[in-house]
C-alpha positions as CSV (number, residue, x, y, z in Angstrom):
1,X,-85.6,131.5,104.6
2,X,-83.1,133.5,106.3
3,X,-80.3,131.8,107.9
4,X,-80.2,132.4,112.0
5,X,-76.7,133.6,112.5
6,X,-77.2,132.9,116.3
7,X,-78.7,129.9,118.0
8,X,-80.0,129.3,121.6
9,X,-82.3,126.3,122.6
10,X,-82.9,126.0,126.2
11,X,-79.8,127.3,127.3
12,X,-78.7,127.5,131.3
13,X,-75.7,128.5,132.6
14,X,-74.2,128.9,135.8
15,X,-71.0,129.3,137.7
16,X,-69.2,127.1,139.5
17,X,-71.0,126.7,142.8
18,X,-73.4,130.0,141.8
19,X,-76.4,130.2,141.2
20,X,-78.4,129.9,137.9
21,X,-77.1,133.2,135.5
22,X,-79.2,132.5,132.9
23,X,-82.2,129.9,133.0
24,X,-83.6,127.8,129.8
25,X,-83.0,130.8,127.2
26,X,-84.3,130.8,123.9
27,X,-83.0,133.2,121.6
28,X,-82.0,133.3,117.7
29,X,-80.7,136.4,115.5
30,X,-81.1,135.9,111.9
31,X,-78.9,137.3,108.8
32,X,-78.8,141.1,108.6
33,X,-80.6,142.1,111.9
34,X,-79.6,144.9,113.9
35,X,-80.1,143.5,117.9
36,X,-79.7,145.1,121.4
37,X,-79.6,143.4,124.2
38,X,-79.8,145.3,127.6
39,X,-80.3,144.3,131.3
40,X,-79.3,145.3,134.5
41,X,-75.1,144.8,136.0
42,X,-74.9,141.2,136.7
43,X,-78.6,140.0,134.5
44,X,-76.7,137.6,132.1
45,X,-76.1,139.7,128.8
46,X,-72.2,139.2,128.7
47,X,-73.1,135.7,129.8
48,X,-75.7,135.0,126.7
49,X,-73.4,137.2,124.5
50,X,-70.0,134.7,125.3
51,X,-72.2,131.5,125.2
52,X,-73.6,132.7,121.7
53,X,-69.9,133.3,120.5
54,X,-68.9,130.0,122.1
55,X,-66.5,131.9,124.3
56,X,-68.6,130.0,127.1
57,X,-70.2,126.0,127.5
58,X,-73.6,126.3,128.7
59,X,-74.8,124.2,131.6
60,X,-77.5,122.7,129.4
61,X,-78.8,123.5,126.6
62,X,-77.8,124.3,122.6
63,X,-75.6,127.1,120.9
64,X,-75.0,127.4,117.6
65,X,-73.2,129.6,115.4
66,X,-74.2,130.4,111.6
67,X,-75.8,126.7,111.8
68,X,-72.8,125.3,113.9
69,X,-72.0,124.4,117.2
70,X,-70.7,127.5,118.7
71,X,-67.7,126.0,120.2
72,X,-66.9,124.6,117.3
73,X,-67.1,127.1,114.8
74,X,-65.2,126.5,111.7
75,X,-65.9,130.1,110.1
76,X,-64.2,132.5,113.1
77,X,-63.6,134.9,110.3
78,X,-66.9,135.9,109.6
79,X,-67.4,136.9,113.1
80,X,-66.1,140.8,114.7
81,X,-65.9,140.7,118.8
82,X,-65.3,143.9,120.3
83,X,-65.2,143.0,124.0
84,X,-65.9,145.2,126.9
85,X,-62.3,146.0,128.2
86,X,-60.0,146.0,125.5
87,X,-57.1,144.7,126.3
88,X,-55.1,147.1,124.4
89,X,-54.6,150.0,126.6
90,X,-54.5,153.5,125.5
91,X,-50.9,153.7,126.5
92,X,-50.3,151.3,123.6
93,X,-47.8,152.5,121.4
94,X,-49.9,151.9,117.8
95,X,-51.5,154.3,116.0
96,X,-54.7,154.0,114.2
97,X,-54.0,152.1,111.1
98,X,-51.4,149.4,113.1
99,X,-54.4,148.6,115.4
100,X,-56.9,148.2,112.3
101,X,-54.3,146.4,110.9
102,X,-54.2,143.8,113.3
103,X,-58.4,143.3,112.1
104,X,-56.9,141.7,109.0
105,X,-55.2,138.7,111.2
106,X,-58.5,136.4,111.1
107,X,-58.7,136.6,107.2
108,X,-55.1,136.4,106.4
109,X,-53.3,134.9,109.6
110,X,-50.7,135.9,111.7
111,X,-47.7,136.0,109.5
112,X,-48.4,136.6,106.2
113,X,-47.6,140.3,105.1
114,X,-50.0,142.7,104.0
115,X,-51.2,142.4,100.8
116,X,-52.9,145.0,98.4
117,X,-56.2,143.6,99.5
118,X,-55.3,143.9,103.1
119,X,-54.0,147.6,102.4
120,X,-57.1,148.3,100.9
121,X,-59.7,146.5,103.5
122,X,-57.4,148.3,106.1
123,X,-57.8,152.2,104.5
124,X,-61.6,151.2,103.9
125,X,-62.2,150.6,107.8
126,X,-60.5,153.9,108.8
127,X,-62.7,155.6,106.6
128,X,-65.8,153.9,107.0
129,X,-65.6,155.0,110.7
130,X,-64.1,158.7,109.9
131,X,-60.9,158.4,111.0
132,X,-58.7,158.6,107.6
133,X,-57.2,162.2,108.7
134,X,-55.7,160.2,111.9
135,X,-54.5,157.3,110.5
136,X,-50.5,157.8,111.6
137,X,-52.2,158.9,115.4
138,X,-51.3,157.6,118.2
139,X,-54.4,155.9,120.2
140,X,-53.3,158.0,123.7
141,X,-54.0,161.3,121.1
142,X,-57.9,160.1,120.4
143,X,-60.7,160.7,122.7
144,X,-62.6,158.1,124.1
145,X,-65.3,158.1,121.0
146,X,-62.3,158.1,118.6
147,X,-60.7,155.2,120.0
148,X,-64.0,153.4,119.9
149,X,-64.2,154.4,116.1
150,X,-61.1,152.7,115.6
151,X,-61.6,149.5,117.6
152,X,-65.1,149.2,114.9
153,X,-62.7,149.9,112.2
154,X,-60.5,147.5,113.4
155,X,-63.2,144.6,113.5
156,X,-64.6,145.8,109.9
157,X,-61.2,145.4,108.5
158,X,-62.0,141.4,109.0
159,X,-65.1,141.6,106.4
160,X,-67.1,140.2,108.8
161,X,-70.5,138.9,108.2
162,X,-71.6,139.4,112.5
163,X,-70.0,142.3,114.6
164,X,-70.9,142.3,117.9
165,X,-70.1,145.2,120.4
166,X,-70.2,144.7,123.9
167,X,-70.7,147.7,126.4
168,X,-69.2,150.2,123.5
169,X,-70.6,153.4,125.1
170,X,-68.7,152.8,128.5
171,X,-67.0,155.5,129.7
172,X,-68.0,157.7,126.5
173,X,-69.9,161.2,126.7
174,X,-73.4,161.6,125.3
175,X,-72.2,163.2,122.0
176,X,-70.1,160.2,121.3
177,X,-72.7,157.3,122.3
178,X,-75.3,159.5,119.8
179,X,-72.2,159.4,116.9
180,X,-71.3,155.8,117.7
181,X,-75.2,155.2,117.3
182,X,-75.6,156.4,114.1
183,X,-72.5,155.2,112.7
184,X,-73.4,151.5,113.3
185,X,-76.9,152.0,111.6
186,X,-74.6,153.9,108.5
187,X,-72.4,150.6,108.5
188,X,-75.4,148.4,109.2
189,X,-77.6,149.3,106.4
190,X,-74.0,149.9,103.4
191,X,-73.0,146.9,104.5
192,X,-75.8,144.3,105.6
193,X,-73.4,143.4,108.8
194,X,-76.1,141.4,111.1
195,X,-75.0,143.4,114.7
196,X,-75.3,142.7,118.0
197,X,-75.4,145.7,120.9
198,X,-74.7,145.0,123.9
199,X,-75.4,147.6,126.6
200,X,-77.1,148.8,129.6
201,X,-77.8,151.9,127.9
202,X,-79.4,151.8,125.1
203,X,-81.4,155.4,124.3
204,X,-78.5,156.1,121.9
205,X,-79.6,153.2,119.6
206,X,-82.7,152.6,119.8
207,X,-84.5,154.5,116.8
208,X,-82.2,151.9,114.9
209,X,-82.2,148.7,116.1
210,X,-85.1,146.5,114.9
211,X,-85.2,144.3,118.1
212,X,-84.3,144.7,121.9
213,X,-83.8,141.9,123.9
214,X,-84.0,142.2,127.7
215,X,-82.0,139.8,129.8
216,X,-82.9,139.1,133.6
217,X,-81.6,135.8,134.6
218,X,-83.5,134.7,131.1
219,X,-85.0,136.6,128.0
220,X,-88.2,138.6,129.7
221,X,-88.6,141.1,126.9
222,X,-87.9,140.7,123.1
223,X,-89.7,143.3,120.6
224,X,-89.5,146.9,119.3
225,X,-87.7,149.0,121.1
226,X,-90.8,151.7,121.7
227,X,-92.6,148.5,123.8
228,X,-90.2,148.3,126.7
229,X,-91.2,150.7,128.5
230,X,-94.1,148.8,130.3
231,X,-91.1,146.1,131.3
232,X,-88.1,148.6,132.4
233,X,-86.6,151.4,132.9
234,X,-83.4,152.8,132.5
235,X,-82.2,155.9,134.1
236,X,-79.8,157.0,131.2
237,X,-82.6,156.5,128.7
238,X,-85.5,159.2,127.6
239,X,-88.4,158.7,125.6
240,X,-89.1,161.2,122.9
């Protein structure tokens, strides 16, 4: 039996003095799945994600991460989360390698110096995203797509079992979106990592994900991507 990496049961959530954002949500992700979570802006997909990771507390219901209460999960190093708007700006005076090295902190601690295993994991993560020739390049000199790859390499450097990406294609062009989708598919196949891809634009990953979950205040669709057309149309998405 496969382990449920993420499990939400009867989850509801509302901001203070506001309407319900999510209502009575049941949702689970098995180890090794590649799942896209889609929906309109304000539909609750990022809130669902943050509850699943234990960042937000549900008003009711239960959220579990790797079988533990999400808010108190004891193995945070097993999760890599690429937030919608990373705090690091493109003007930050850091190179690709320096950024990716920060991804080892969950494994080695904040103050312990890098050892050979850390350096190997950093170099391997950079190679996996195709930036080996840009290791010493400052982030400000990278394209938008390359910066996203560098951020994914930072996540991979921690050797996570669950990779979570919130709107990873925002602000990058179509070619970069397709390139990123191919990279994620490769990582999924090679590493067996569980991937949650959250976006209102899902066309780039349609042919790679195993499930697509549509969120509009709750889960209104959960199934194969090609079956979604009858439920919702994304203007950026073109069916072949």
